[in-house]
C-alpha positions as CSV (number, residue, x, y, z in Angstrom):
1,X,-46.9,-65.5,-178.0
2,X,-48.3,-68.3,-179.3
3,X,-45.8,-70.9,-180.3
4,X,-48.4,-72.8,-182.3
5,X,-49.3,-71.5,-186.1
6,X,-52.7,-70.1,-186.8
7,X,-53.7,-72.8,-188.4
8,X,-53.2,-75.8,-185.8
9,X,-55.2,-73.4,-183.6
10,X,-58.2,-73.1,-185.7
11,X,-57.9,-76.8,-186.0
12,X,-57.9,-77.6,-182.1
13,X,-60.5,-74.9,-181.8
14,X,-63.0,-76.9,-183.8
15,X,-62.0,-80.1,-182.4
16,X,-62.7,-78.9,-178.5
17,X,-66.2,-77.3,-179.8
18,X,-67.0,-81.1,-181.4
19,X,-65.5,-82.6,-178.1
20,X,-68.8,-80.8,-176.5
21,X,-71.4,-81.2,-179.3
22,X,-74.4,-82.1,-178.0
23,X,-74.8,-84.6,-181.2
24,X,-73.4,-88.2,-180.1
25,X,-72.4,-88.8,-183.5
26,X,-70.1,-85.5,-183.7
27,X,-68.5,-86.0,-180.1
28,X,-67.7,-89.8,-181.5
29,X,-66.1,-88.7,-184.3
30,X,-64.3,-86.1,-182.2
31,X,-62.9,-88.4,-179.7
32,X,-61.5,-90.7,-182.3
33,X,-59.7,-87.5,-184.3
34,X,-58.2,-86.6,-181.0
35,X,-56.8,-90.5,-180.2
36,X,-55.7,-90.6,-183.7
37,X,-54.6,-87.1,-185.0
38,X,-53.6,-85.9,-181.9
39,X,-52.8,-88.0,-179.0
40,X,-51.0,-91.1,-180.9
41,X,-49.2,-89.0,-183.4
42,X,-48.2,-85.5,-181.8
43,X,-49.0,-85.4,-177.8
44,X,-46.5,-82.4,-177.7
45,X,-48.2,-80.4,-179.9
46,X,-51.4,-81.3,-178.4
47,X,-50.5,-80.6,-174.8
48,X,-48.9,-77.0,-175.7
49,X,-51.8,-76.4,-177.6
50,X,-54.0,-77.0,-175.1
51,X,-51.9,-75.0,-172.9
52,X,-52.0,-72.3,-174.7
53,X,-55.7,-72.3,-175.0
54,X,-56.1,-72.5,-171.5
55,X,-53.9,-69.3,-171.5
56,X,-55.4,-67.5,-173.7
57,X,-59.2,-68.5,-175.1
58,X,-61.5,-65.5,-174.6
59,X,-64.4,-67.7,-171.9
60,X,-64.4,-69.3,-168.9
61,X,-66.0,-72.2,-170.2
62,X,-62.9,-73.1,-172.9
63,X,-59.9,-72.3,-170.9
64,X,-61.7,-74.9,-168.3
65,X,-62.7,-77.1,-170.7
66,X,-59.5,-77.0,-172.7
67,X,-57.6,-77.9,-168.8
68,X,-59.8,-80.4,-168.1
69,X,-58.8,-82.2,-171.5
70,X,-55.2,-81.6,-170.9
71,X,-55.7,-83.7,-167.9
72,X,-57.2,-86.6,-169.1
73,X,-54.2,-86.3,-172.2
74,X,-51.5,-85.7,-169.8
75,X,-52.7,-88.9,-167.5
76,X,-52.7,-91.4,-170.2
77,X,-50.0,-93.5,-170.9
78,X,-48.0,-94.4,-174.0
79,X,-45.5,-97.3,-174.8
80,X,-42.0,-95.5,-175.3
81,X,-39.0,-97.2,-177.6
82,X,-37.9,-99.1,-174.6
83,X,-41.3,-100.7,-174.5
84,X,-42.4,-99.1,-170.8
85,X,-45.6,-97.4,-170.5
86,X,-45.0,-94.2,-169.5
87,X,-47.6,-91.5,-168.7
88,X,-48.3,-89.2,-171.7
89,X,-46.5,-85.8,-170.3
90,X,-43.1,-87.3,-168.8
91,X,-43.1,-88.9,-172.1
92,X,-42.4,-85.5,-173.6
93,X,-39.1,-84.2,-175.1
94,X,-37.7,-82.1,-172.5
95,X,-37.2,-79.0,-173.8
96,X,-41.2,-79.5,-175.0
97,X,-42.4,-80.3,-171.2
98,X,-40.2,-77.4,-170.2
99,X,-42.3,-75.0,-171.9
100,X,-45.6,-76.3,-171.2
101,X,-44.8,-76.5,-167.9
102,X,-44.0,-72.9,-167.9
103,X,-47.3,-71.8,-169.4
104,X,-49.3,-74.0,-167.2
105,X,-47.5,-71.8,-164.0
106,X,-47.7,-68.6,-165.6
107,X,-51.8,-69.2,-166.4
108,X,-52.2,-70.6,-162.5
109,X,-50.7,-67.6,-161.2
110,X,-52.8,-65.0,-163.3
111,X,-56.5,-67.0,-164.2
112,X,-58.6,-64.7,-162.8
113,X,-61.4,-67.2,-162.5
114,X,-62.0,-69.4,-159.7
115,X,-64.0,-72.0,-161.2
116,X,-60.9,-72.3,-163.9
117,X,-58.1,-72.0,-161.8
118,X,-59.3,-75.4,-159.7
119,X,-59.0,-76.8,-163.2
120,X,-55.5,-75.8,-164.2
121,X,-54.6,-76.9,-160.2
122,X,-55.7,-80.0,-161.1
123,X,-53.8,-80.4,-164.2
124,X,-50.9,-78.9,-162.6
125,X,-51.2,-81.4,-159.5
126,X,-51.5,-84.1,-162.6
127,X,-48.0,-82.8,-164.4
128,X,-46.5,-82.8,-160.6
129,X,-47.6,-86.3,-159.7
130,X,-45.7,-87.7,-162.7
131,X,-42.6,-86.1,-161.6
132,X,-42.8,-87.6,-158.2
133,X,-43.8,-91.1,-159.0
134,X,-40.5,-90.5,-161.5
135,X,-38.4,-89.4,-158.6
136,X,-38.1,-86.5,-160.7
137,X,-38.3,-82.8,-159.8
138,X,-40.2,-79.6,-161.1
139,X,-38.4,-77.1,-159.3
140,X,-40.3,-74.0,-160.2
141,X,-43.7,-75.6,-159.2
142,X,-42.8,-75.0,-155.4
143,X,-41.8,-71.5,-155.9
144,X,-45.0,-70.7,-157.6
145,X,-47.2,-72.2,-154.8
146,X,-45.1,-70.7,-152.2
147,X,-45.7,-67.0,-154.1
148,X,-49.7,-67.8,-154.5
149,X,-50.2,-69.0,-151.0
150,X,-49.0,-65.6,-149.8
151,X,-51.2,-63.7,-152.8
152,X,-53.7,-61.2,-151.4
153,X,-56.4,-63.1,-153.0
154,X,-58.4,-65.5,-150.3
155,X,-59.0,-67.9,-153.5
156,X,-55.3,-68.0,-154.9
157,X,-54.2,-68.7,-151.7
158,X,-56.6,-71.8,-151.7
159,X,-55.6,-73.0,-155.1
160,X,-52.0,-73.2,-153.5
161,X,-52.7,-75.8,-150.8
162,X,-55.2,-77.4,-153.2
163,X,-51.9,-78.3,-155.4
164,X,-50.7,-79.0,-152.1
165,X,-53.0,-81.2,-151.2
166,X,-52.9,-83.7,-154.2
167,X,-48.8,-83.6,-154.7
168,X,-47.1,-83.4,-151.0
169,X,-44.5,-85.5,-152.5
170,X,-43.0,-81.9,-154.5
171,X,-42.2,-80.9,-150.6
172,X,-38.8,-82.1,-150.4
173,X,-36.7,-82.4,-146.9
174,X,-35.0,-79.0,-147.1
175,X,-37.9,-76.9,-147.7
176,X,-39.9,-77.9,-144.4
177,X,-39.1,-75.0,-142.6
178,X,-40.7,-72.9,-144.9
179,X,-43.0,-75.4,-145.5
180,X,-43.8,-75.3,-141.6
181,X,-44.2,-71.5,-141.8
182,X,-46.5,-71.7,-145.2
183,X,-48.8,-73.8,-142.7
184,X,-49.2,-72.2,-139.9
185,X,-49.8,-68.7,-142.0
186,X,-52.6,-70.7,-144.0
187,X,-54.0,-72.3,-141.0
188,X,-54.8,-68.8,-138.9
189,X,-55.6,-67.3,-142.1
190,X,-58.9,-64.8,-142.5
191,X,-61.0,-66.7,-145.2
192,X,-62.5,-70.0,-144.1
193,X,-61.8,-71.5,-147.1
194,X,-57.9,-71.0,-147.0
195,X,-57.8,-72.4,-143.2
196,X,-59.6,-75.5,-144.7
197,X,-57.5,-76.0,-147.8
198,X,-54.1,-75.7,-145.4
199,X,-55.8,-78.1,-142.9
200,X,-56.4,-80.8,-145.9
201,X,-53.0,-80.2,-147.6
202,X,-51.5,-80.7,-144.0
203,X,-53.0,-84.0,-143.5
204,X,-52.0,-85.5,-146.9
205,X,-48.2,-83.7,-146.7
206,X,-47.7,-84.9,-142.9
207,X,-48.6,-88.9,-144.1
208,X,-46.1,-88.6,-146.6
209,X,-43.1,-87.5,-144.4
210,X,-40.9,-90.0,-141.7
211,X,-42.1,-90.3,-137.8
212,X,-38.8,-88.3,-136.7
213,X,-40.2,-85.4,-138.8
214,X,-43.7,-85.0,-138.0
215,X,-42.5,-84.5,-134.5
216,X,-41.3,-80.7,-135.3
217,X,-45.0,-80.4,-137.3
218,X,-46.8,-81.2,-133.7
219,X,-46.8,-77.6,-132.8
220,X,-49.2,-76.6,-135.1
221,X,-52.0,-79.0,-133.7
222,X,-53.1,-75.9,-131.5
223,X,-54.0,-74.0,-134.7
224,X,-55.3,-76.9,-136.5
225,X,-57.9,-77.5,-134.1
226,X,-59.0,-73.6,-133.2
227,X,-59.9,-74.3,-137.3
228,X,-62.8,-75.9,-136.1
229,X,-65.2,-74.0,-133.5
230,X,-65.7,-71.4,-136.3
231,X,-66.7,-74.1,-138.8
232,X,-69.4,-75.7,-136.5
233,X,-70.8,-72.4,-135.3
234,X,-71.2,-71.7,-138.8
235,X,-73.7,-74.7,-139.0
236,X,-71.3,-75.4,-142.6
237,X,-71.8,-79.5,-142.7
238,X,-69.9,-79.9,-145.4
239,X,-67.0,-77.9,-144.5
240,X,-66.9,-79.4,-140.9
241,X,-67.2,-82.9,-142.4
242,X,-63.8,-82.3,-144.4
243,X,-62.5,-80.4,-141.4
244,X,-63.4,-83.8,-139.5
245,X,-62.0,-86.1,-142.1
246,X,-58.5,-84.7,-142.3
247,X,-58.2,-84.9,-138.4
248,X,-59.0,-88.5,-138.7
249,X,-56.4,-89.0,-141.1
250,X,-53.9,-87.2,-138.8
251,X,-55.0,-89.0,-135.8
252,X,-54.4,-92.4,-137.5
253,X,-50.6,-91.3,-138.5
254,X,-49.9,-89.9,-135.2
255,X,-52.7,-90.0,-132.8
256,X,-50.0,-88.9,-129.6
257,X,-49.7,-85.4,-131.0
258,X,-53.2,-84.4,-130.2
259,X,-52.4,-86.1,-126.2
260,X,-51.8,-82.2,-124.9
261,X,-55.3,-81.1,-126.2
262,X,-57.0,-84.5,-126.5
263,X,-60.0,-83.5,-123.4
264,X,-60.9,-80.2,-125.4
265,X,-61.1,-82.4,-128.5
266,X,-63.2,-85.2,-127.2
267,X,-65.5,-82.2,-125.6
268,X,-65.9,-80.7,-129.2
269,X,-66.2,-83.9,-130.5
270,X,-69.3,-85.1,-128.7
271,X,-70.7,-81.6,-129.1
272,X,-70.7,-82.2,-133.1
273,X,-72.2,-85.7,-132.7
274,X,-74.9,-84.0,-130.2
275,X,-75.6,-81.3,-132.5
276,X,-78.8,-82.2,-134.4
277,X,-79.0,-78.8,-136.4
278,X,-76.0,-80.6,-138.3
279,X,-76.5,-83.2,-141.2
280,X,-75.9,-86.9,-140.1
281,X,-72.7,-87.4,-142.5
282,X,-70.8,-84.8,-140.3
283,X,-72.1,-86.2,-137.2
284,X,-70.6,-89.5,-138.0
285,X,-67.5,-88.2,-139.0
286,X,-67.1,-86.7,-135.2
287,X,-67.6,-90.1,-133.9
288,X,-65.5,-91.7,-136.8
289,X,-62.8,-89.5,-135.2
290,X,-63.4,-90.0,-131.5
291,X,-63.6,-94.3,-132.3
292,X,-60.2,-93.5,-134.2
293,X,-58.3,-92.5,-131.3
294,X,-59.9,-95.6,-129.4
295,X,-58.3,-98.2,-132.2
296,X,-54.8,-96.4,-132.6
297,X,-54.4,-94.8,-129.1
298,X,-56.5,-96.6,-126.4
299,X,-54.2,-96.0,-123.7
300,X,-54.4,-92.1,-123.8
301,X,-58.8,-92.8,-124.2
302,X,-58.4,-94.5,-120.9
303,X,-56.6,-92.0,-119.0
304,X,-58.8,-89.4,-120.1
305,X,-61.5,-88.3,-117.5
306,X,-64.2,-88.1,-119.5
307,X,-63.4,-90.2,-123.0
308,X,-65.7,-93.6,-122.1
309,X,-68.3,-92.3,-120.2
310,X,-69.0,-89.2,-123.1
311,X,-68.5,-92.3,-126.1
312,X,-70.7,-94.9,-125.1
313,X,-73.0,-92.7,-123.9
314,X,-73.3,-90.9,-127.1
315,X,-72.9,-94.2,-129.1
316,X,-76.2,-95.3,-127.1
317,X,-78.2,-91.8,-127.1
318,X,-77.7,-92.0,-130.9
319,X,-79.3,-95.9,-131.1
320,X,-81.9,-94.6,-129.5
321,X,-82.7,-91.4,-131.4
322,X,-85.3,-92.0,-133.8
323,X,-86.9,-89.4,-135.7
324,X,-90.4,-88.8,-135.8
325,X,-90.9,-88.8,-139.9
326,X,-89.5,-90.5,-142.7
327,X,-86.5,-88.5,-143.3
328,X,-85.8,-88.4,-139.8
329,X,-85.5,-92.2,-139.6
330,X,-83.6,-92.6,-142.6
331,X,-81.0,-90.1,-141.1
332,X,-81.3,-92.0,-137.4
333,X,-80.6,-95.2,-139.7
334,X,-77.3,-93.7,-140.7
335,X,-76.5,-92.6,-137.6
336,X,-77.7,-95.9,-135.7
337,X,-75.6,-97.8,-138.0
338,X,-72.3,-95.7,-137.2
339,X,-72.6,-95.7,-133.4
340,X,-73.3,-99.6,-133.5
341,X,-70.4,-100.2,-135.8
342,X,-68.2,-98.0,-133.3
343,X,-69.9,-99.3,-129.8
344,X,-68.3,-102.6,-130.4
345,X,-64.8,-101.5,-131.1
346,X,-64.9,-99.5,-128.0
347,X,-66.1,-102.0,-125.9
348,X,-63.1,-103.9,-126.8
349,X,-60.2,-100.9,-126.3
350,X,-62.2,-99.2,-122.9
351,X,-62.8,-100.2,-119.6
352,X,-66.6,-100.4,-118.4
353,X,-66.1,-100.4,-114.3
354,X,-66.7,-96.8,-114.1
355,X,-68.9,-96.0,-116.7
356,X,-71.8,-93.4,-115.3
357,X,-74.7,-93.6,-117.8
358,X,-75.9,-89.1,-118.0
359,X,-79.1,-88.8,-116.0
360,X,-81.9,-89.2,-117.6
361,X,-80.6,-91.4,-120.4
């Protein structure tokens, strides 16, 4: 049920249409009207109206655009009576904010289209960020996200972890055991999109907790690493790059949690660097991951029986692996730059007395 009049919704609909106009003059006039007649003077009505558009507009494009504008307006700042600049959404009266938050959560849970739901997730994450930044809470959000993480639809489970990734601060200490279970289930999900989203969310969350709290999550590393081989086997360079970037963040934060499986990870990293069917960015990220351990845990690298030999061999191999045509040469230059960049830090961190170059190098 709408809380705003038909007239207000009609005005807002007209404004949203004008904001999407191909005519520059129409669009500029709409931007001015949005700022002067809505954002500056009645932000509560604007955000409530947008929330209702997200919830009830008839087509996907309209709901998606309403969510984009909602996030944009919510993230602006305004000066309150005390003279401080505050995020627009957080500056709203508590009763108004509560109603709008509830509508957002209802829509996040029920929106059938994945792309629209992603835009709603971004809007929800922005509001959650404002509460976290102000040491305030939004307790209902965590409950909805846990529900979504258990939903039968893979896309909804993915959305839950998308929000976790951008707003890890919403997870409070008393929820850590429940969160651990949610991550573990996400890592073992049947859908690759969910496993990858859970991995990225975990990487984001892990860096926000204390060193003492991090230890209880070390047990999840086997499940995290098990996500990688199927993605590599599918030759999906983009997804594999995302997974490797998440691992780089984890390795920078707590490299020793990989200790028990480090040799397996090294072998996997080398296999990615060597795989010419994967794109250059993906292979660079694998090299970056391996080099991160040399930077943050050199003693662990020195103790591994193959790390030094494999890494130096791969760096030198990439530096001499020139392609036959211009496209290959461009890719080689990118890989050569990455391998050269990591060669010298490796030489400073690791011993070379026992380095054995592979036959035929």
